[in-house]
N, C-alpha and C positions, 0 to 999 in steps of 0.2 A: 372460270370455266371448269367444268368437270371433265374427266378424261373421255367420256363418251362424246361430248361436244367437240373436243379437240381432235378426235379421230376423223371428224367430218370436215375440218378446216384444212384445206390444201393450199400450199404455196408453190406456184409454178412460174416459170419464165416463159414469155412469149417473144420469140425472135422474129424480126421483120427483115425483109429484103428490100432495101430502099432502091427503088427503080430510078427515082430522081435524086441526084446528089444534094440538091438544095432542100429537099423535104426532110422532115424529122418525124417519121411515122410513129416512133415511140411516144413522143410528146403529144401528138394528135390522138393516138389511141388512148393514152392516159386521160386526156381531157374528155373524150367521149365516154369512157367507162367510169369516170370518177363518181358520178351520181347514181350509178346503177345499184339498186337496193341489195342485190345478192352478193356484192363484192365487199369484203371486209377491209382490205387494204390494197393499195396499188401505188407503185412508184417506178420511175424510169431509172434503169440501171445504166443505159447508154442511149445513143441515138438510134440504136437498132434493137433494143431489148427492154421489156418492162417486166416487173415482178408483180404477180397478182395473187392475193390471198382471197379465197372464196369458200363458201359452204357448199359441198357437193350435193346436199339435199335440195338446194335451190338451183344451182347451175353447175355444169361440168366444163372442163377445159375444152371439150369438143364443141360445146354450144358457144362458148366465148370466141373460139377461133373461127367457127363458121360464121358468126355474126360479124366479126371483123373483116373476113374475106368478102362477105356479102356487100358491105358498104365501101369496098374498094382498097383495103389494105392488102399488101403482098407479104405473105409469111415466108420465112426462110424454109426452103425445101431441101437443104443439104441432107445427106444420108443419115448422119448422126441425129439431127433434129427430127427427121421423120421417124426414126426408130424410137426416140424418146417419146414423141407425140403418140405413137401407136401404143406404147406401153402404158402411158398415163391414161389414155382413153379406155383401154381394157381394164386396168386396175380400178378406176373410178366406177365404171359401169358394173363390174363384178362385185365391188364392195356394196354398192347400192342394192343389187339384186340379192346378195346373201343376207342382207339385213331386212329385206322385204320392202324397201322403199320403191315406189313407182315414180320414176323421174318424169315430170311433166315438162318435156323439152320445149313444147310449143309456147307455153306461157313465159318461160325463161327467155327464150329467143325473142318473143314479142316485146318484153320489157326492154331488152337491149336495143332492138330496132327503133322502138318509140323514142328512147332516150337519144339515140344517134340522130334520128330524124329531126327532133326539136333543136338540136345543137348545130346542125349543118346549115349553111347558107345555100339555098338552091331556089330555082325558079318554079318549083312545083306547088307553091302555095297560091291558092285562088284568092285574088284580092277583091273579087266581086262580092256584093252583099248577098246574104243567104237567099233572098227572094229571087235574085237573078240566076243563081246557080242551078235551080231546079225548074227554070222556065222552059216550057215545051210548046 
């Protein structure tokens, strides 16, 4: 990789607040984000923390965390983590704007939601044949 490309690869930690002691949010988030195309590398550091490497031209930390919260994960909201989060959001967006990149947050978020939707077990899938779904 050249130096320009490595400037866009960010490695961040995402901390979770496990509401249920029996749950392992880090492992579940890792499983959901593993096949997301914009993520370079991901690993669990503990039961409450994952480390994610991603290209900010495709997705930002703000988008990743918003997608995780949308599907039901609880992020750590301690003062230190909130300050770090705000700093990372600001620096990533500023870097993209200074280099003239227009970040398409809608498509990045959509990719994450589609990936999460396909991996979750839920009762929202319509088992009826196609011709019965549009019967009026």
